[in-house]
C-alpha positions in Angstrom: -114.8 98.7 -101.9 -117.7 97.1 -100.2 -119.7 100.2 -100.8 -118.9 100.1 -104.6 -119.9 96.5 -104.8 -123.2 97.2 -103.1 -124.0 100.0 -105.5 -123.1 97.8 -108.5 -125.4 95.0 -107.2 -128.3 97.4 -106.5 -128.2 99.1 -109.9 -129.6 96.2 -112.0 -132.4 95.8 -109.4 -133.4 99.4 -109.6 -133.2 99.3 -113.4 -135.4 96.2 -113.5 -137.9 97.8 -111.2 -138.0 100.9 -113.3 -138.6 98.9 -116.5 -141.3 96.9 -114.8 -143.1 100.0 -113.6 -142.9 101.7 -117.0 -144.3 98.8 -119.0 -147.4 98.0 -116.9 -149.4 101.1 -117.9 -148.8 100.2 -121.6 -150.1 96.7 -121.1 -153.2 98.1 -119.3 -153.9 100.6 -122.2 -153.6 97.8 -124.8 -156.1 95.6 -122.9 -158.6 98.4 -122.8 -158.2 99.0 -126.5 -158.6 95.3 -127.3 -161.7 95.2 -125.1 -163.2 98.2 -126.8 -162.5 96.7 -130.2 -164.1 93.4 -129.2 -167.2 95.3 -127.9 -167.6 97.3 -131.1 -167.2 94.1 -133.2 -169.9 92.3 -131.1 -172.2 95.3 -131.4 -171.9 95.3 -135.2 -172.5 91.6 -135.3 -175.6 92.0 -133.1 -176.9 94.8 -135.3 -176.5 92.6 -138.4 -178.2 89.7 -136.7 -181.1 91.9 -135.7 -181.4 93.2 -139.3 -182.0 89.7 -140.7 -185.2 87.9 -141.5 -185.9 84.4 -140.5 -184.6 83.3 -143.9 -181.2 84.8 -143.2 -181.4 87.7 -145.7 -180.5 91.1 -144.5 -183.2 93.8 -144.6 -183.0 97.6 -144.2 -184.3 98.9 -141.0 -187.0 101.5 -141.7 -188.4 104.2 -139.5 -192.0 103.7 -138.1 -194.8 104.9 -140.4 -198.3 106.3 -139.8 -199.8 104.5 -142.8 -203.6 104.2 -142.7 -204.9 100.7 -142.2 -206.5 99.5 -145.5 -210.3 99.3 -145.6 -211.7 96.0 -144.6 -213.0 94.1 -147.6 -216.6 93.4 -147.8 -217.9 89.9 -147.4 -218.7 87.6 -150.4 -222.0 88.7 -151.9 -224.9 86.3 -152.0 -227.4 86.5 -154.9 -230.7 85.0 -155.9 -231.8 85.0 -159.6 -234.4 82.2 -159.1 -233.5 80.8 -162.5 -232.6 77.4 -161.0 -235.9 77.1 -159.2 -238.9 75.1 -160.3 -241.9 77.1 -161.7 -244.8 77.8 -159.4 -242.8 76.8 -156.3 -241.5 78.9 -153.4 -237.8 79.6 -153.8 -235.6 77.4 -151.7 -234.5 78.8 -148.3 -237.3 81.4 -148.1 -240.0 81.3 -145.4 -243.4 82.7 -146.3 -245.3 84.5 -143.6 -247.4 87.6 -142.7 -247.2 90.4 -140.2 -249.9 93.0 -139.3 -253.4 91.9 -140.0 -253.6 88.1 -140.8 -255.6 86.9 -143.8 -256.6 83.5 -145.0 -255.4 82.4 -147.5 -252.1 84.2 -147.2 -250.4 85.7 -150.3 -249.1 83.3 -152.9 -245.4 83.6 -153.5 -244.0 81.7 -156.5 -241.3 81.4 -159.1 -242.7 82.4 -162.5 -241.4 82.6 -166.0 -241.1 86.2 -167.2 -239.8 87.2 -170.7 -238.5 90.6 -169.5 -236.9 89.4 -166.3 -233.6 91.1 -165.5 -232.1 87.6 -165.3 -234.3 85.5 -167.5 -236.2 83.3 -167.6 -237.4 83.4 -164.0 -238.4 85.9 -161.3 -240.0 85.4 -157.9 -242.8 87.3 -156.0 -246.4 87.6 -155.0 -248.6 86.3 -157.8 -251.9 86.4 -155.9 -253.1 88.1 -152.7 -256.3 89.1 -150.9 -254.5 91.0 -148.1 -256.0 94.1 -146.5 -254.4 97.5 -146.2 -252.8 96.4 -142.9 -251.4 93.0 -144.1 -247.7 92.7 -144.8 -246.6 89.8 -146.9 -243.1 88.4 -146.1 -240.6 86.1 -147.7 -237.7 85.8 -145.3 -234.4 84.2 -146.2 -233.8 82.1 -143.0 -230.1 81.4 -143.3 -229.1 85.1 -143.6 -228.0 87.2 -140.6 -226.7 90.7 -141.2 -226.5 93.9 -139.0 -224.6 96.1 -141.5 -225.9 95.2 -144.9 -226.0 96.2 -148.5 -229.1 94.9 -150.4 -230.0 95.4 -154.0 -233.1 93.9 -155.8 -235.0 94.5 -159.0 -238.7 94.8 -158.7 -241.8 95.3 -161.0 -245.4 95.9 -159.9 -248.0 93.6 -161.3 -251.4 94.4 -159.8 -253.0 96.0 -156.8 -255.8 98.5 -156.1 -255.0 99.8 -152.7 -251.3 99.0 -152.9 -248.7 98.2 -155.4 -244.9 97.6 -155.5 -243.0 96.4 -152.5 -239.5 96.4 -151.1 -236.9 94.7 -148.9 -236.8 93.6 -145.3 -233.6 93.7 -143.2 -232.5 93.0 -139.6 -235.6 90.9 -139.2 -235.8 89.2 -135.8 -239.0 87.5 -136.9 -242.4 88.3 -138.5 -243.0 91.4 -136.3 -239.7 93.1 -135.8 -237.8 94.3 -138.9 -236.9 97.3 -141.1 -238.6 97.6 -144.5 -237.8 100.0 -147.4 -240.5 100.0 -150.0 -241.9 101.8 -153.1 -245.7 102.1 -153.5 -246.8 103.4 -157.0 -250.4 103.9 -155.8 -249.2 106.4 -153.2 -246.4 107.6 -155.5 -243.9 107.5 -152.6 -241.0 105.7 -151.1 -240.9 105.0 -147.3 -238.6 103.5 -144.7 -240.3 101.9 -141.8 -239.3 100.1 -138.6 -241.8 97.4 -137.5 -241.5 97.0 -133.7 -243.7 94.3 -132.1 -246.0 94.5 -135.1 -246.4 98.3 -134.8 -245.1 100.2 -137.8 -243.1 103.4 -137.3 -242.6 105.7 -140.2 -238.9 106.8 -140.3 -238.6 108.7 -143.5 -240.6 109.2 -146.8 -240.2 110.9 -150.1 -242.3 111.3 -153.2 -241.5 108.9 -156.0 -243.4 108.5 -159.3 -242.0 105.8 -161.6 -243.2 103.8 -164.6 -245.0 100.7 -163.2 -244.5 98.8 -166.5 -240.7 98.8 -166.0 -238.3 97.0 -163.7 -236.6 99.3 -161.2 -233.7 98.7 -158.8 -234.0 99.3 -155.1 -231.0 99.4 -152.9 -230.6 99.8 -149.1 -227.3 100.3 -147.3 -227.5 100.0 -143.5 -224.4 100.7 -141.3 -225.0 101.0 -137.6 -227.8 103.5 -137.0 -227.5 105.0 -140.5 -229.7 103.8 -143.3 -229.6 105.0 -146.9 -232.0 104.0 -149.7 -231.7 104.3 -153.5 -234.0 103.7 -156.5 -232.4 103.3 -159.9 -229.1 104.4 -158.4 -230.5 107.7 -157.1 -230.7 108.5 -153.4 -234.3 108.8 -152.2 -234.3 108.8 -148.4 -231.9 108.3 -145.5 -232.4 108.1 -141.7 -230.8 107.3 -138.4 -232.5 104.9 -136.1 -231.6 102.8 -133.0 -234.7 100.6 -132.9 -233.2 97.4 -134.4 -229.4 97.4 -134.0 -228.8 93.6 -134.0 -228.2 91.3 -137.0 -231.2 89.7 -138.5 -232.7 88.1 -141.7 -233.2 89.8 -145.0 -236.2 89.2 -147.2 -238.8 90.5 -149.6 -242.0 92.4 -148.8 -245.3 93.6 -150.3 -248.4 95.2 -148.6 -252.0 94.3 -148.8 -253.2 93.4 -152.3 -249.9 94.3 -154.0 -248.7 91.6 -156.4 -245.1 92.2 -157.3 -242.2 90.4 -158.9 -238.5 90.4 -157.7 -235.3 89.4 -159.4 -231.5 89.7 -159.0 -231.5 90.0 -155.2 -228.0 90.6 -154.0 -226.9 90.8 -150.3 -223.5 91.6 -148.8 -221.9 93.3 -145.9 -220.8 96.9 -146.9 -217.1 97.7 -147.0 -215.8 100.0 -144.2 
């Protein structure tokens, strides 16, 4: 009887132990499932959060692209029409000087009234000069400073026996160091020079025969070592040169006894 009683007492304990053992794995699996579900929910929430702008609006995530960076816009152009200047005066902001062989008196630069000026009623230029063949007449715009530059000007020869016409100066460090691109009707040519320490170096030249009674456009585009020159929108010369790489002033130029008028001067940095 004692044995039967012992078996009866032990049976519930064994049954309870068996039940406890069988339910613990189920609880463990449920916990893992819940943890996984929570992790997935958090990952989705994090992804949504990452895909929001600062204003809280969702955006679509795009794959990286290899789009080309847009070209840098050119600077604001500066222009001089000389129409707001007083007659017979030197245009404001321009410094008159000479390079090469000095003469006294120097060339007379002045604003004049011209009926056929591209931007009437005024133009600006050399109205009188007694310069020699080695005298270079300069009108430098002192508050300009360009390395890469795009210059356009209208010009018309007036008088001159040994020389006529003229051109533009750029990257000028002063009176004796600059580039100049000029047209000379007497020589019927166009030339690009570098003036280094007062010594002129011929970089490139081309024949050019134009009507001296008409206005013509002269354009120079300088980017780094490369320089291109155009007359009436047609290319005339181009060259590569390292002599004057730094930024400098721009201005107007005639040689010797050349009296020449200029109008509609425009200067800007070229677009890249």
